C-alpha positions in Angstrom: -19.3 6.5 0.2 -19.7 6.9 3.9 -17.6 4.7 6.2 -20.7 2.7 7.4 -21.8 2.0 3.8 -18.3 1.0 3.0 -18.1 -1.3 6.0 -21.4 -2.9 5.1 -20.2 -3.5 1.6 -17.0 -5.1 2.9 -19.2 -7.4 5.1 -21.3 -8.4 2.1 -18.2 -9.0 -0.1 -16.6 -11.2 2.6 -19.7 -13.3 3.0 -19.7 -13.7 -0.8 -16.1 -14.8 -0.6 -17.0 -17.3 2.2 -19.8 -18.7 0.0 -17.4 -19.2 -2.9 -14.8 -20.8 -0.6 -17.1 -23.2 1.4 -19.6 -23.9 -1.4 -22.4 -24.9 1.0 -24.5 -27.8 -0.3 -27.7 -26.1 0.9 -26.8 -22.9 -1.1 -27.5 -20.8 2.0 -25.3 -18.3 3.7 -26.5 -19.5 7.0 -23.7 -20.8 9.1 -20.8 -19.6 6.9 -19.6 -17.0 9.4 -19.7 -19.5 12.3 -17.9 -22.0 10.1 -15.2 -19.5 9.3 -14.8 -18.5 12.9 -14.5 -22.1 14.1 -12.3 -23.5 11.4 -10.1 -20.5 10.5 -10.3 -17.3 12.6 -10.7 -19.0 15.9 -7.6 -21.3 15.7 -5.6 -18.4 14.2 -6.5 -16.0 17.0 -5.9 -18.6 19.7 -2.4 -19.3 18.3 -1.7 -15.6 18.0 -2.8 -15.0 21.6 -0.4 -17.6 22.9 2.5 -16.3 20.7 2.0 -12.9 22.1 1.7 -14.2 25.6 5.0 -16.1 25.2 6.7 -13.1 23.7 5.5 -10.9 26.6 6.8 -13.4 29.2 10.1 -13.6 27.5 10.3 -9.8 27.3 9.5 -9.4 31.0 12.1 -12.1 31.9 14.7 -10.3 29.9 13.8 -6.9 31.5 14.0 -8.5 34.9 17.4 -10.1 34.1 18.8 -6.8 32.8 17.6 -5.0 35.9 19.3 -7.6 38.1 22.6 -7.2 36.1 22.4 -3.4 36.4 22.4 -3.6 40.2 
């Protein structure tokens, strides 16, 4: 299978997973991706962004402190 075909199959499989998880009352796939993004992926990515931002700030502060101690 080519990578584009594989990728499209993965998309379809994931949408099927979302359908099974959310069990939409209208039996439609419409809105499942948005619902996933708003309720799961969005909050996760936001939290991950701030964790990384905090880690970067701590790293830079440590580097600055070490440079000051070396001088």
